[in-house]
MARDOVO-306558 format. One record per residue: residue in one letter; y, x, z of N, C-alpha, C in turn. Coordinates in steps of 0.001 Angstrom, whole numbers, padded with zeros to 6 digits, always signed. Each point is the difference from the previous one (the first is absolute). Layout:
# residues N
AYXZYXZYXZ...
//
This chain:
# residues 211
X+117558+151962+059569+000943+001327-000181+001544-001910+000012X+001417+000510+000985+000749-000533-000495+001194+000442+000157X+000575-000336-001748+000825-000008-000530+002015-001208+000270X+000874+000334+000093+000607-001232-000060+001448+001152-000705X+000689-001120-000831+000865+000640-001072+001247-001166+000109X+000773+000429+000885+001186-001542+000344-000926-000469+001140X+000412-000988-000763-000783-001229+001261-001175-000325-000176X-000265+000170-001328-000790+000083-000751-001959+000410+000722X-000918-000577+000149-001392+000860+000204-001009+000194-001122X+000049+001541-000467-000962-000223-001556-000974+000181+000696X-000383+000604+001218-001498-000048+000099-000119+000215+001613X-000820-000400+000390-001460-000385+001026-000784-000242+000706X-001052+000720+000857-000977-000081+000134+000077+000068+001545X+000487-001155+000623-000065+000531+001164-000861-001208+000494X-000170-001375+000109-000841-000680+000310-001205-000499-001675X-000959+000271+000418-001109-000301-000292-000140-000960-001099X+000237-001125+001068-000567-001357-000306+001089-000719-000943X+001083+000697+000323+001276-000705-000988-000470+000144-000821X+000147+001905-001086-000319+000498-000371-000952-000549-000996X-001214-000286+000699-000978-000905-000983+000038-001188-000086X+000827-000605+000594+000560-001676-000270+001062-000354-001335X+000893+001219-000013+000991+000175-000862-000069+000365-001291X+000719-000688-000841-000092+000149-001462+001437+000905-000480X+000954+000167+001375+001611+000656-000432+000305+000082+001035X+001132+001928+000576+000874-001075+000441+000724-000308+000148X+000586-000870+001230+001862-001192-000778+000811+000511+001151X+000498+000251-000783+001386+001076+000590+001096-001247-000077X+001164+000060+001187+001550-001005-000618+000539+000466-001159X+000685-001202-000387+000880-000516-000604+001208-000032-000006X+001029+000002-000122+001396-000190-000234+000982+001460-000098X+001016-000445+000402+001050+000953-000296-000610+001104+001411X-000055+001278-000128+000132+000981+000977+001002+000812+001008X+001539-001425-000553+000887+000161+001475-000089-001907+000221X-000563-000454-000069+000401-001028+000945-000206-001127+000766X+001005-000248+000532+000500-000231+001105-000796-001192+001123X-001158-000723-000796-000826-000557+000614-001967+000494-000406X-000185+000216+001063-001459+000435-000658-001233-001255+000466X-000712-000283-000789-000920-000974+000761-001562+000349+000364X-000509+000087+000935-001332+000950-000020-000939-001292+000734X-001178-000075-001507-001431-000618+000551-000493+001026+000650X-001872-000925+000283-000409+001086+000536-001401+000303-000971X-000353-000523-001170-000423+001002-001023-000513-000950-001108X-000183+000672-001394+000014-000817-001148-001260-000892+000135X+000078-001129-000404-001320-000998-000266-001005+000753-001287X-000179-001523-000338-001114+000379-001338+001570-000357-001435X+000879-000673-000186+000584-000157-000557+000836+001507-000363X+000507+000594+001009+001168+001576+000751-000801+001056-000924X-001480-000447+000261-000784+001343-000691-000274-000205-000964X+000245-000987-000556-000211-000026-001225+001081+000485-001093X+001392-000467+000276+001160+000516-000405+000471+000972+000427X-000241+000280+000716+000710+001694+000574+001555-000883+001063X+000120-000978+000539+001014-000446+000031+000393-001022+001118X+000653+000539+001701-000828-000572+000727+001063-001634+000083X-001018-000994+001148+000434-000766-000601+000421-001050-001414X-000720-000195-000550-000329-000740-001172-000845-000929+000161X+000094-001273-000720-000900-001013-000220+000864-000830+000615X-000970-001304+001598+000721-000935+000076+001424+000212+001274X-000894+001367+000621+001331+000372+001191+000509+000239-000129X-000256+000585-001348+001942+000981-001017+000502-000686-000617X-000384-001387-000203+000874-000787-000433+001554-000606+001030X-001435-000277+001478+000793-000721+001053+001090+000891+000421X-000291+001606-000036+000932+000957+000191+001010-000058-000861X-000267-000169-001531+000795-000012-000844+001067-001009-000185X-000462-001405+000055+000459-000932+000193+001566-000368+001379X-000328+000584+000931+000965-000156+001680+001053+001414-000890X-000698+001438-000457+000774+001244-000289+001274-001670-000674X-000191-000184-001229+000611-000549-000916+000961-000656+001224X-000570-000821+000171+001181-001148+001095+000878+000388+000869X+000176+001140-000058+000940+000535+000153+000763+001562-000494X-000179-000291-001176+000811+000626-000804-000685+001404-000605X-001216+000096+000238-000762+001257-000029-000916-000155-000704X-000395+001274-000849-001527-000142-000484-000703+001128+000449X-001075-000112-000740-000726+001051+000078+000321+001405+000055X+000593+000111-001281+000170+001609-000225+000643+000225+001485X+001274-000547+000076+001133+000364+000970-001010+000541+001036X-000658-000239+001007-001015+000021+000734-000793+000855+000225X-000367+001197+000967-001903+000527+000169-000681-000901+000165X-001589+000466-000210-000736-001105+000438-001625+001188+000176X-000225+000094+001280-000848+000829+000480-001428-000550+000484X-000943+000930-000001-001018-000148+001457-000142+000919+000678X-001024-000406+000957+000253+001228+001101-001479+000705-000164X-000563-000476-000710-001771+000656-001055+000385-000337-001141X-000002+000948-000675-000172+000074-001683-001817-000376-000582X-000678+000040+000220-000988-000911-000709-000466-001061+001002X-000597-000558-001041-000856-000945-000308-001095-000193+001290X-000190-000989+001618-000734+000096+000365-000693-000492-000725X-001794-000112+000451-001171-000628-000864+000173-001387+001040X-000040-001321-001146-000073-001107+000308+001572-000506+000953X+000487+000647-000675+001311+000208+000734+000108-000885+001473X-000492+000613+000544-000021+000666+001246+001465+000323+000998X-000040-000090+000849+001163+000491+000493-000217+001393-000105X+001096+000764+000135-000445+002330-000123-000631-000277+001642X-000280+001197+000545-001006+000508+001213+001769+001136+000394X-000243-000622+001132+001167+001254+000463-000317+001590-000041X-001057+000154-000804-000550+001457-000828+001077+000212-000932X-000210-001264-000598+000388-000123-001120+001354+000405-000359X+000358-000665+001020+002002-000253+000710+000416+001332+000282X-000668+001052+000806+000620+000708+000244-000126+001333-001447X-000902-000227-000711-000324+001160-001248+001138-000459-000694X+000434-000986-000062+001010-000180-000831+000972+000234+000175X+000262+000031+001124+001786-000605+001024+000905+001581-000762X-000722+001239-000148+001152+000839-000273+000597-000598-001527X-001131-000810-001104+000641-000004-000503+001229-000840-000237X-000315-000718+000769+001743-001052+000585+000466+000565+000211X+000104+000400+000904+001101+000788+000936+000490+001353-000739X-000504-000119-000907+000774+000955-001516+001168-000890-000708X-000913-000237-000756+000905-001298-000312+000820-000985+000284X+000234-000199+001305+001678-000559+000722+000574+001012+000486X-000737+001332+000182+000963+000666-000066+000193+000349-001543X-000465-000069-000724+001631+000126-001355-000012-001224-000511X+000444-000740+000366+000424-001462-000953+001023+000080+001525X-000743-000182+001094+001178+000091+001705+000655-001312-000725X-000224-001570+000152+000236-000884+000098+001192-000408+000935X+000666-001346+000124+000564+000014+001185-000662-001154+000695X-001182-000313-000709-000948-001467+001067-001030+000483-000547X-000828-000224+000389-002300+000272-000071-000108-001482+000135X-000646-000848-000542-000195-001867+000128-001482+000225-000030X-001188-000282+001048-001013+000316-000314-001260-001338-000067X-000255-000232-001108-000225-000770+000133-001657-000386+000778X-000140-000983+000149-001208+000173+001349-000022+000405+001018X-001424-000642+001156-000273+001202+001346+000039+000887-000728X-000969+000350-000800-000510+000969+000197+000796+001128-000433X+000715+000103-000685+001156+001413-000413+001034-000494+001341X+000533-000701+000110+000912-000184+001701-001038+000509+001036X-001133-000375+000195-000436+000838+001391-000409+001688-000136X+000013+000412-001305-000027+001805-001154+000643+000107+000627X+002109-001176-000446+000588+001242+000392+000729+000317+001107X-000263-001386+000590+000369-000171+001883-001020+000722+000602X-000882-000141-000380-001204+000765+000998+000090-000456+001240X-000487-001702-000457-000007-000532+001121-000491-001725-000345X-000425-000908+000823-000720-000976-000115+001076-001084-000574X+000364-000636-000790+000789-001086-001119-000774-001212-000043X+001006-001030+001173-000657-001345-000854+001384-000273-001320X-000857+000222-001082+001346-000107-001193+000353-001135+000000X-000557-001120-000268+000514-001858+000566+001362+000018+000325X-000003+000812+001571+000928-000069+000955+001259+000652-000334X-000953+001570-000635+001231+000499+000069+000740+000697-001220X-000615-001261-000604+000803+000584-001644+001177-000716-000156X+000665+000917-000411+002136+000324-000446+000194+001167+001417X-000877-000203+000863+001174+001232+000822-000103+001310-000266X+000449+000831+000612+000231+001298-000914+000159+000664+001899X-000344+001398-000808-000355+001189+001084+000197+001491-000761X+000628+000945+000757-000072+001373-000517-000889+000449+000383X-000283+000881-000650-001416+001088+000165-000035+000836-000822X-000749+001437+000641-000027+000557-000393-000989+000561-001113X+000305+000007-001281-001476+000653-000276+000228+000751-001191X-000526+001303+000084+000238+001280-000338+000734+000827+000727X+000361-000467+001467+001364+001262+000167+001006-001124-000166X-000246-000790-000711+001564-000704-000511+000187-001234+000557X+000799-000549+000915+000899-001445-000085+000064-000726-000910X-001455-001277+000179+000073-000730-001014+000488-001714-000143X+000516-001019-000424+000365-001007+000555-000795-000861-000687X-000977-000484+000930-001404-000698-000995+000149-001263-000007X-000484-001043-000761+000653-001548+000132-001383-000526-000260X-000900-000842+001252-000906-000728-000104-000141-001210-000647X-000965+000078-001035-000315-001188-000700-001698-000746-000086X+000067-001083-000494-001286-000429-000256-000760+000012-001164X-000748+000251-000289-000213+000720-001728-000112-000851-000951X+000398-000179-000913+000229-001185-001159-000912-001058-000278X-001269+001328+000407-000908-001283-000534-000544-001334+000665X+000769+000503+001700-000160-001633+000893+000759-001138-000216X+001333+000367-000797+000679-001012-000234-000879-000975-001171X-000956+000640-000987-001129-001200-000503-001110-000857+000944X-000318+001154+001021-000712-001164+000846+000281-000817+001197X+001629+000158-000046+000125-000587+001423+001887+000347-000815X-000025-001276-000138+001504-000240-000722+001135+000387+001324X-000132-000865+001531+000799+000074+000609+000944+001535+000067X-001033+001297-000408+000552+001353-000146+000442+000122-000873X+000087-001121-000937+001509+000142-000949+001153+000352+000076X+000126-000918+001222+002079+000637-000184-000304+000910+001005X-000862+000263+001010+000353+001319+000460-000059+001819-000638X-001201-000299-000962+000228+001105-001276+000842+000091-000080X+000989-001137-001220+001449-000162-000819+000856+000728+000674X+000181-000839+001691+000915+000099+000478-000192+002114+001174X-001197+000687-000556+000203+001280+000376+000262+000672-001078X+000044-000825-000906+000427+001249-001396+000919+000077-000556X+000764-001241+000621+002024-000377+000217+000242+001324+001388X-000872+000505+000377+000032+000908+001306+000709+000726-000760X-002071+001064-000128+000368+000643-000832+001111+000044-001260X+000398-000402-000729+001325-000483-000884+001414+000535+000628X+000440-000443+001263+001238+000410+000601-000541+001245+000650X-000893+000304+000278-000172+001336+001244+000578+001306-001009X-000615-000307-001255-000303+001090-001196+001366-000016-001054X+000538-000885+000240+001679-000287-000093+000209+000256-001457X-001156-001347-000413-000429-000593-001617+000351-001397+000137X+000475-000586+001086+000093-001607+000165+001089-000233-000550X-000338-000799-001376+001186-000886-000671+000430+001358-001190X-000628+001617-000400+000294+000733-000850-000101-000222-001278X-001362-000308+000146-000545-000744-001497-001299+001070+000559X-000536+000842+000485-000703+001015+000082+000329+001119-000909X+000288+001678+000476-000285+001010-000661-000439+000783+000822X-000102+001198-000683-000246+001151+001597+001232+000753+000419X-001195+000834+001205+001977+000566+000393+000695+001273-000885X-000392+000314-001219+000380+001168-000500+000713-000323-001255X-000665-001649-000368+001114-001066-000675+001542-000387+000715X-000276-000672+001447+001196-000097+000110+000688+001049+000778X+000061+000617+000093+000469+001344+000296+001019+000429-001291X-000733+000388-001119+000187+000087-001442+001424-001328-000158X-000533-001329+000026+001520-000873-000160+000866+000022+001254X-000294+000570+001346+000433+000075+000449+002207+001278-000621X-001259+000974-000229+000852+001077-000655+000684-000547-000962X-000373-001172-001040+000823-000529-001082+000810-000793+000639X-000182-000890+000696+001238-000907+000637+001219+001149+000247X-000492+000883+001072+001444+000561+000996+000380+001422-001068X-000307-000005-001472+000816+000622-000898+000768-000992-000368X-000889-001146-000486+001686-001454-000631-000045-000705-000345X-001984+000574-000767-000093-001206-000926-001527-000376+000027X-000316-001481+000014-001068-000414+000492-001744+000510-000741X-000587+000190+000434-001859+000284-000850+000181-000742-000841X-000385-000007-001282-000735-001033-000762-001420-000909+000276X+000768-000932-000084-000959-001732+000458-001453+000516-000865
//
């Protein structure tokens, strides 16, 4: 049985091996009108335990890079291609990616971001539907049709790559800065589009919004 409530999958048994290895379904977190959506491949052990994508060491790298461009984790949406932890933290199979694809498509349709950032090789290849040399292509932007809608996709190395190869750190940080610019968040201090629209209306009415 499969069930989805808004952007969250509440029940799914499409992948027997993942159902056996997961302790929970790990849904995306962050504003449902976020201008920037980060997409990883699948939950790891810490994510499966805590029920939130990109926590632990790789999450710290992402949080720090966001902070450096004036954003907080709560300003963006973070999700995965596959919502259940693969056994032994292996990469999700092509069948598992396909089984979960409609959930990601629906989430992106509802959030309708200005830019999607793929964190690593697996989500990059999944969304672009081609082979990707993520180290050489990180920072590049492509227009891709996802769920019948044209989307702007920014490729990024996985934040964990910066922990094992420090030469990747500047590439990752530059990509996050590009994401902030494309999402209209550069220097704004970070806010959802709903908050931004509300602030603009107050300015137009001749009064600044409260700080």
